[in-house]
Structures are given as C-alpha cells and as structure tokens.
VOKOL-53738 format. One line per field, with one value per residue: residue in three letters; x, y, z of N, C-alpha, C, O in turn. Coordinates in pm, 1 decimal. Layout:
% residues N
r [ALA  ...]
n_X [X  ...]
n_Y [Y  ...]
n_Z [Z  ...]
ca_X [X  ...]
ca_Y [Y  ...]
ca_Z [Z  ...]
c_X [X  ...]
c_Y [Y  ...]
c_Z [Z  ...]
o_X [X  ...]
o_Y [Y  ...]
o_Z [Z  ...]
//
This chain:
% residues 84
r [MET  LYS  LYS  ILE  THR  VAL  TYR  SER  THR  GLY  LEU  CYS  PRO  TYR  CYS  TYR  GLN  ALA  LYS  ASP  LEU  LEU  GLN  SER  LYS  GLY  TYR  ASP  PHE  GLU  GLU  ILE  ASP  VAL  MET  PHE  THR  PRO  GLY  LYS  ARG  ASP  GLU  MET  ILE  THR  ARG  SER  GLY  ARG  ARG  THR  VAL  PRO  GLN  ILE  PHE  VAL  GLY  ASP  THR  HIS  VAL  GLY  GLY  PHE  ASP  ASP  MET  TYR  ALA  LEU  GLU  GLN  ALA  GLY  LYS  LEU  ASP  PRO  LEU  VAL  GLN  ALA]
n_X [120.0  196.3  391.3  233.9  278.3  194.2  253.2  168.2  -23.3  -189.5  -357.6  -465.5  -716.2  -711.5  -538.3  -682.3  -886.8  -738.9  -651.0  -889.3  -985.9  -804.8  -840.7  -1112.1  -1079.3  -961.6  -683.6  -379.2  -162.4  126.8  141.2  303.5  354.3  448.9  461.6  517.8  722.8  1054.4  1267.7  1121.6  967.0  1160.5  1257.1  1030.6  1014.1  1251.0  1208.7  974.8  989.2  807.8  638.2  401.7  137.4  -109.1  156.9  185.3  302.7  328.0  489.7  793.4  692.7  598.2  290.7  166.3  -45.0  -367.7  -557.1  -429.5  -412.9  -683.6  -757.1  -628.8  -764.6  -1018.7  -968.4  -933.1  -679.8  -551.5  -574.9  -440.5  -178.2  -120.2  -139.1  37.8]
n_Y [-1519.7  -1179.7  -1023.9  -779.0  -471.8  -241.5  82.6  263.4  462.9  472.8  678.3  761.9  802.8  729.4  516.9  321.1  291.9  179.0  -61.5  -185.7  -219.2  -398.6  -620.8  -677.0  -783.5  -1012.4  -1025.6  -1086.8  -884.4  -700.4  -489.9  -192.2  14.7  330.9  515.7  398.4  222.3  209.8  379.0  301.5  488.1  641.6  443.5  399.4  654.6  646.4  426.2  502.2  769.3  937.4  1126.5  1086.8  885.0  631.4  431.0  210.3  -103.3  -344.2  -630.9  -540.9  -318.6  9.4  123.4  349.5  580.7  548.1  650.0  602.4  329.4  262.2  372.9  195.7  -45.2  27.3  36.3  -215.8  -324.0  -388.6  -661.8  -813.6  -713.6  -794.0  -1077.1  -1146.2]
n_Z [-621.0  -562.8  -311.2  -92.6  31.9  271.3  387.5  657.5  898.3  1212.7  1222.4  979.0  747.5  479.2  472.3  608.2  421.4  207.1  316.5  367.7  103.4  1.2  175.9  112.4  -134.2  -68.4  -41.3  117.4  315.2  421.2  680.6  766.1  1026.1  1027.5  1211.6  1462.5  1420.6  1436.6  1201.7  977.3  843.7  718.7  545.7  395.8  261.0  115.4  -52.9  -192.2  -251.9  -153.5  112.0  236.5  376.3  287.9  152.2  -96.8  -206.5  -449.3  -478.0  -596.1  -716.6  -698.8  -612.0  -522.1  -349.5  -177.8  -357.9  -602.7  -610.1  -604.8  -849.3  -1013.0  -953.9  -1045.4  -1318.3  -1375.4  -1340.4  -1103.1  -1003.4  -1208.9  -1164.6  -904.7  -920.4  -1108.7]
ca_X [69.5  304.8  372.1  179.3  325.9  120.9  314.8  59.8  -34.6  -325.1  -450.6  -482.6  -823.4  -677.5  -471.8  -796.8  -959.6  -647.0  -646.3  -1033.8  -992.9  -722.9  -908.5  -1229.0  -1047.3  -902.2  -544.6  -300.4  -65.2  204.9  128.2  417.9  312.0  568.1  463.9  564.9  833.0  1172.8  1333.5  1034.7  929.1  1275.7  1255.1  914.7  1047.4  1351.5  1144.7  866.2  1001.8  695.6  633.3  256.9  78.5  -33.8  234.4  156.1  391.1  295.7  623.7  878.8  622.2  530.3  158.5  135.6  -135.3  -497.1  -617.9  -361.6  -449.6  -825.2  -765.4  -587.3  -875.0  -1131.9  -922.7  -917.7  -534.1  -494.5  -575.4  -328.2  -49.2  -105.2  -139.2  150.7]
ca_Y [-1389.7  -1103.5  -973.4  -656.7  -400.7  -104.4  164.7  333.9  502.0  442.1  797.2  793.0  736.4  663.6  385.8  230.5  250.3  91.6  -193.5  -240.0  -266.0  -521.4  -727.7  -718.4  -867.6  -1138.4  -1017.3  -1064.9  -784.2  -667.7  -348.3  -136.0  134.0  418.0  600.8  323.6  130.8  296.6  368.2  262.7  612.9  670.6  333.5  422.9  768.2  606.9  336.6  559.6  910.1  1027.0  1132.5  1076.3  751.4  513.4  404.4  74.4  -174.5  -478.6  -679.6  -423.6  -204.4  117.4  157.5  489.8  585.8  484.1  698.4  534.9  183.8  258.5  386.9  64.3  -133.1  65.5  15.8  -371.9  -350.8  -429.3  -802.7  -868.1  -675.5  -872.3  -1210.1  -1175.0]
ca_Z [-587.8  -515.8  -171.9  -89.9  149.7  300.5  487.0  708.6  1039.7  1268.9  1222.7  845.0  687.9  350.3  504.7  642.1  292.2  127.7  382.5  345.8  -33.4  -14.2  247.8  37.9  -247.5  -22.1  -44.2  237.9  302.0  528.6  718.4  839.6  1082.1  1023.7  1338.7  1574.7  1392.9  1414.6  1070.5  868.3  769.2  631.0  452.4  305.8  177.8  23.4  -157.6  -273.4  -291.3  -97.5  260.2  279.8  387.9  271.2  31.2  -131.7  -301.6  -493.9  -515.2  -594.3  -786.5  -623.3  -661.8  -482.3  -233.3  -192.4  -487.3  -709.9  -603.1  -637.3  -988.8  -1069.3  -935.0  -1136.8  -1448.0  -1393.2  -1353.7  -978.7  -992.1  -1281.5  -1103.0  -783.6  -952.2  -1206.9]
c_X [189.8  280.3  330.2  222.7  250.2  198.4  195.7  79.5  -172.8  -416.6  -495.9  -606.9  -806.8  -609.0  -581.9  -862.9  -873.1  -655.0  -788.1  -1039.9  -926.0  -789.8  -1040.3  -1206.2  -975.7  -749.4  -472.1  -197.9  6.5  191.2  241.3  369.4  439.4  565.8  533.4  687.5  950.6  1233.8  1241.9  980.2  1038.9  1280.4  1141.1  949.6  1151.0  1290.8  1050.9  896.5  897.3  702.2  497.6  223.3  -63.3  50.2  227.4  245.1  335.5  425.7  713.6  815.8  557.4  394.8  123.1  51.3  -266.6  -561.9  -561.2  -403.3  -595.9  -841.3  -722.2  -701.2  -992.8  -1102.7  -906.7  -769.4  -468.3  -476.6  -454.2  -191.9  -19.5  -76.7  -32.8  258.4]
c_Y [-1308.9  -1049.8  -826.3  -592.5  -263.1  -33.8  253.8  393.8  470.8  565.3  837.2  725.9  676.8  530.0  282.0  190.5  155.0  -48.2  -257.9  -284.7  -395.1  -639.6  -769.6  -799.2  -997.2  -1134.0  -999.1  -949.7  -763.2  -522.0  -308.5  6.4  225.1  505.3  533.7  233.1  211.2  267.4  336.0  379.0  646.1  565.5  362.5  543.9  729.9  520.8  409.7  700.0  1006.3  1019.9  1097.4  919.9  746.2  511.4  248.0  15.5  -309.5  -544.2  -559.5  -302.4  -114.3  155.4  299.4  486.7  512.4  516.3  629.5  397.2  169.7  279.1  263.7  -41.6  -97.1  33.4  -137.5  -411.1  -398.7  -587.2  -865.1  -831.5  -766.4  -1017.8  -1247.0  -1247.8]
c_Z [-530.6  -380.3  -178.8  40.2  156.6  417.0  522.7  846.8  1087.6  1266.2  1075.1  780.0  558.1  365.4  538.1  516.3  208.9  188.5  359.6  203.5  -56.5  56.1  173.7  -82.0  -199.0  -19.0  92.7  220.9  432.7  560.8  799.1  882.7  1098.3  1140.1  1458.5  1544.2  1349.6  1274.0  959.8  782.0  673.3  513.5  346.9  208.0  73.7  -90.1  -247.8  -329.1  -234.6  49.4  317.2  286.1  333.6  153.0  18.6  -235.3  -325.3  -551.6  -493.3  -672.3  -694.2  -684.5  -637.7  -355.8  -261.5  -324.3  -603.8  -731.2  -646.2  -789.4  -1071.9  -1066.9  -1028.9  -1289.9  -1477.7  -1392.8  -1215.6  -967.2  -1078.9  -1223.6  -983.7  -823.9  -1052.8  -1145.6]
o_X [273.7  166.4  383.9  206.2  246.1  206.3  130.7  185.8  -263.1  -534.2  -559.7  -605.1  -877.6  -621.4  -571.3  -894.7  -924.8  -665.1  -796.2  -1099.8  -976.9  -794.6  -1074.2  -1292.8  -935.1  -689.7  -502.3  -154.0  -41.6  225.3  277.8  347.6  526.8  667.6  596.7  746.5  951.1  1249.4  1287.1  952.6  1012.6  1305.2  1161.0  919.1  1143.3  1319.9  1046.5  843.2  894.8  759.0  484.2  277.0  -131.9  21.8  259.1  263.9  299.7  464.5  710.5  880.1  469.8  387.3  58.3  71.5  -277.3  -613.9  -633.9  -426.4  -629.5  -925.1  -772.2  -726.6  -1057.3  -1191.7  -872.1  -735.1  -352.8  -370.9  -380.3  -98.5  94.1  9.6  -13.0  357.5]
o_Y [-1364.1  -1031.6  -752.8  -651.2  -185.4  -85.7  311.6  378.2  445.0  558.8  941.1  604.7  582.3  441.6  166.3  73.0  61.7  -145.6  -378.0  -389.9  -486.8  -748.9  -887.9  -872.7  -1080.1  -1238.8  -907.9  -927.0  -800.6  -437.1  -378.8  97.7  192.6  568.9  598.6  175.5  272.9  152.2  343.9  363.7  676.2  601.0  349.3  536.8  773.0  542.1  383.1  743.9  1127.0  928.0  1080.5  840.1  848.4  583.1  172.3  74.4  -381.4  -512.9  -490.0  -198.8  -154.0  211.7  364.1  403.6  429.4  429.3  598.6  349.5  74.8  214.8  235.6  -113.4  -186.2  9.1  -178.6  -519.7  -440.9  -633.8  -951.7  -911.3  -810.0  -1078.1  -1365.1  -1278.8]
o_Z [-459.3  -337.2  -261.8  147.2  61.2  528.3  435.6  906.8  1007.9  1301.8  1058.0  758.9  523.3  280.6  497.5  497.6  147.5  113.8  334.1  181.4  -121.0  -0.3  174.1  -129.5  -280.4  5.7  169.7  108.2  539.6  478.4  893.4  803.0  1178.6  1167.4  1541.8  1635.5  1243.0  1233.3  845.5  663.0  556.9  398.3  226.1  89.0  -41.4  -207.8  -367.9  -431.1  -258.8  108.5  438.4  209.2  333.5  57.0  110.2  -341.8  -232.0  -664.1  -391.7  -689.8  -617.3  -793.7  -720.1  -267.3  -351.9  -394.2  -698.2  -842.3  -717.0  -852.6  -1180.8  -1163.6  -1084.3  -1371.4  -1588.5  -1439.6  -1211.2  -924.7  -1032.0  -1232.7  -965.0  -760.2  -1081.2  -1211.7]
//
C-alpha cells in the first residue's frame, strides 16, 4: 500500500471529509497541519502547485483536494491507486 499524505488545517471542513473518507476505507495516512507546522505550507505549495487545503498525495501522485479524491472513489479508481 502506498503512503497517503494529507496536508490540512483544523479549520477546514473539506479536510475533515477527506480524512473521514480515508478512515472509512481503513487507510492509514500522515496528516500534516500546515497552520502549525513551520514550512509545511510552503512544502505543500511546492509539491502541489496549489494554496488551498486539503492537498492529498498517494505516494508521489498528487490526487488534489477532497472533491478530486471523492471523484476517484466514485469512479472506482482510489483503491487501485492506493494499493498499486
């Protein structure tokens, strides 16, 4: 299983939805709070090219935000991506 990384903040409802979806599927993930961890917002922007949270990575693949990940799940493509 590939490592899942979620860049988030504690104030973001989409971050909670992303984490809930991953937890409901039984996936472990690393959460990085960009609000309280120095330098991590810049790291997120460099990796993703985006400034908004959440930003989700499966391995080195940038999935995008919650809506992007949910679309992958609905299309049946999230599990194969994580398990590849």
